[in-house]
C-alpha positions as CSV (number, residue, x, y, z in Angstrom):
1,M,-3.0,29.5,-29.4
2,K,-0.5,26.9,-29.1
3,D,-1.3,23.4,-28.8
4,K,0.8,22.6,-25.6
5,Y,2.0,24.8,-22.6
6,Y,4.2,23.7,-19.9
7,A,4.6,24.6,-16.0
8,G,7.9,23.9,-14.3
9,L,8.0,22.1,-11.1
10,E,10.2,22.5,-8.4
11,N,11.4,19.4,-7.1
12,Y,11.5,17.7,-10.9
13,R,13.4,18.5,-13.7
14,D,10.3,17.2,-16.0
15,C,7.2,19.7,-16.8
16,I,3.5,19.2,-16.7
17,E,2.3,19.8,-19.8
18,I,-0.8,21.3,-20.1
19,E,-3.0,20.9,-23.5
20,P,-6.3,23.1,-23.9
21,T,-9.1,20.9,-25.4
22,I,-12.2,22.9,-25.5
23,K,-13.3,26.2,-23.9
24,D,-12.2,26.3,-20.2
25,C,-10.8,22.5,-20.2
26,F,-7.9,21.4,-19.9
27,I,-5.6,17.9,-20.4
28,L,-2.6,18.0,-17.5
29,N,0.0,15.0,-18.3
30,T,2.1,14.7,-15.7
31,P,5.7,13.3,-15.3
32,S,4.6,10.7,-12.5
33,W,1.2,9.8,-10.6
34,N,2.6,10.0,-7.4
35,M,4.3,13.1,-7.0
36,E,4.3,15.8,-4.3
37,V,3.1,19.1,-5.8
38,T,4.3,22.3,-3.8
39,K,2.0,25.6,-3.4
40,Q,4.1,27.4,-6.0
41,D,3.7,24.7,-8.3
42,L,0.1,25.0,-8.3
43,I,0.5,28.7,-8.7
44,D,2.5,28.0,-11.5
45,I,-0.1,26.0,-12.6
46,R,-2.7,28.3,-12.3
47,N,-0.4,31.1,-14.0
48,T,0.1,29.5,-17.1
49,I,-3.6,28.0,-17.6
50,N,-4.6,32.1,-17.0
51,E,-2.1,33.0,-19.7
52,I,-3.6,30.5,-22.0
53,L,-7.4,31.9,-21.5
54,V,-6.3,35.0,-21.7
55,D,-4.2,34.3,-25.5
56,E,-8.0,32.9,-26.5
């Protein structure tokens, strides 16, 4: 398993960094505290987390 994974955001050039910690827990590092997140962004984040869980 990698240390960090990334999910792209529609309206930002930066990505959300997803860092697995212990089983089924994650740290999400975002480019900004106040940001709009689209439904597609949430789907991409979910898919990235599902990939991490499958790779375990």
